[in-house]
PLY file of the C-alpha trace (Angstrom):
ply
format ascii 1.0
element vertex 118
property float x
property float y
property float z
element edge 117
property int vertex1
property int vertex2
end_header
-9.19 25.45 1.57
-6.29 23.10 0.17
-6.51 19.25 0.57
-2.89 17.32 0.03
-3.81 14.73 -2.03
-0.53 14.03 -2.73
0.18 13.53 1.31
1.03 10.10 2.90
-1.49 10.95 5.41
-3.83 11.45 3.03
-6.75 8.27 2.74
-9.50 9.69 0.58
-12.24 8.92 2.36
-11.89 9.81 5.74
-9.86 12.91 8.07
-6.11 11.55 8.72
-4.26 11.33 11.87
-4.02 15.08 12.85
-6.83 16.42 10.92
-8.88 14.10 14.31
-6.39 14.74 16.42
-6.71 18.38 16.38
-8.27 19.49 13.32
-6.08 20.43 11.66
-5.85 21.17 8.27
-3.38 20.42 5.17
-3.13 23.91 3.96
-1.21 24.77 8.31
-0.13 20.63 8.89
3.58 20.41 10.01
2.85 16.34 9.67
2.84 17.29 5.92
4.80 14.19 4.14
4.42 13.45 0.01
4.06 10.41 -0.68
6.61 8.20 -2.54
6.04 5.72 -5.49
3.08 4.02 -5.24
3.77 -0.28 -5.30
2.37 -3.54 -6.08
3.64 -6.68 -3.88
1.55 -9.86 -5.67
2.28 -13.35 -4.39
-1.05 -14.70 -3.73
-0.44 -18.32 -2.57
1.38 -20.43 -0.84
1.77 -18.96 3.17
5.38 -20.26 3.13
5.95 -18.01 -0.15
4.15 -15.71 1.41
6.39 -15.09 5.08
9.47 -15.66 3.11
8.81 -12.72 0.16
8.42 -10.01 3.76
11.66 -8.95 3.31
10.82 -7.80 0.07
9.18 -5.00 2.23
12.20 -3.77 4.53
14.26 -3.88 1.16
12.41 -1.91 -0.98
11.64 1.14 2.18
15.43 1.01 2.34
15.99 2.06 -1.32
12.09 4.02 -1.46
11.40 5.44 2.50
8.48 7.57 1.07
6.54 4.04 -0.69
3.13 3.49 -0.93
3.68 -0.36 -0.97
0.52 -3.17 -1.47
0.62 -6.26 -0.60
-2.24 -8.72 -2.81
-2.07 -11.91 -0.61
-5.00 -14.97 -0.09
-3.30 -14.49 3.17
-3.68 -10.56 4.40
-2.27 -12.20 8.22
0.48 -13.32 6.93
2.34 -9.73 6.14
3.19 -6.88 8.29
1.08 -3.73 8.77
3.55 -1.75 10.43
5.17 -1.73 6.95
2.45 -1.66 4.42
0.08 0.72 3.58
-2.42 -1.78 2.69
-2.98 -5.30 2.31
-5.40 -6.72 0.09
-6.66 -10.15 0.21
-7.04 -12.12 -2.91
-10.76 -11.32 -4.66
-12.65 -10.02 -6.80
-13.15 -6.89 -4.54
-9.13 -6.05 -4.32
-8.78 -6.74 -7.76
-11.54 -3.52 -8.42
-9.83 -1.58 -6.22
-6.77 -2.37 -7.28
-7.82 -1.51 -11.38
-8.28 2.47 -9.29
-5.32 2.96 -8.07
-2.52 4.18 -10.36
0.81 2.00 -9.70
4.95 2.96 -9.82
5.83 -0.48 -9.78
4.44 -4.01 -9.46
6.40 -6.94 -7.87
4.29 -9.86 -9.43
5.71 -13.48 -6.86
4.07 -16.06 -8.99
3.48 -17.26 -11.82
0.16 -18.51 -11.58
-2.35 -16.87 -14.40
-5.08 -14.77 -12.13
-1.71 -13.15 -11.18
-0.05 -12.42 -13.98
-3.36 -11.06 -15.63
-3.67 -8.78 -13.17
0 1
1 2
2 3
3 4
4 5
5 6
6 7
7 8
8 9
9 10
10 11
11 12
12 13
13 14
14 15
15 16
16 17
17 18
18 19
19 20
20 21
21 22
22 23
23 24
24 25
25 26
26 27
27 28
28 29
29 30
30 31
31 32
32 33
33 34
34 35
35 36
36 37
37 38
38 39
39 40
40 41
41 42
42 43
43 44
44 45
45 46
46 47
47 48
48 49
49 50
50 51
51 52
52 53
53 54
54 55
55 56
56 57
57 58
58 59
59 60
60 61
61 62
62 63
63 64
64 65
65 66
66 67
67 68
68 69
69 70
70 71
71 72
72 73
73 74
74 75
75 76
76 77
77 78
78 79
79 80
80 81
81 82
82 83
83 84
84 85
85 86
86 87
87 88
88 89
89 90
90 91
91 92
92 93
93 94
94 95
95 96
96 97
97 98
98 99
99 100
100 101
101 102
102 103
103 104
104 105
105 106
106 107
107 108
108 109
109 110
110 111
111 112
112 113
113 114
114 115
115 116
116 117
């Protein structure tokens, strides 16, 4: 059985949406969409700044439509989840998760020591 780990639908720990709908497998899935570059946006502090920087998501997706965007912040509720693959709340658990992801591009919008350390 073929498993396409490069598909946008693949999440690694549970069946994807098309499989849940009708038991479809990767080798005959019409919704296969190769994942584009993986991008991390770091904007940890200042709720107003998080809101002010969200238009970056649309510019990134305009330039790279298949991009998989992760956003790390102390204010996850302020990030538009419909345009971002994964929104992570800043903390030890999220930092641990991010260590296991290989990013093509990282945009760090903070100058704080902890943001730069990532």
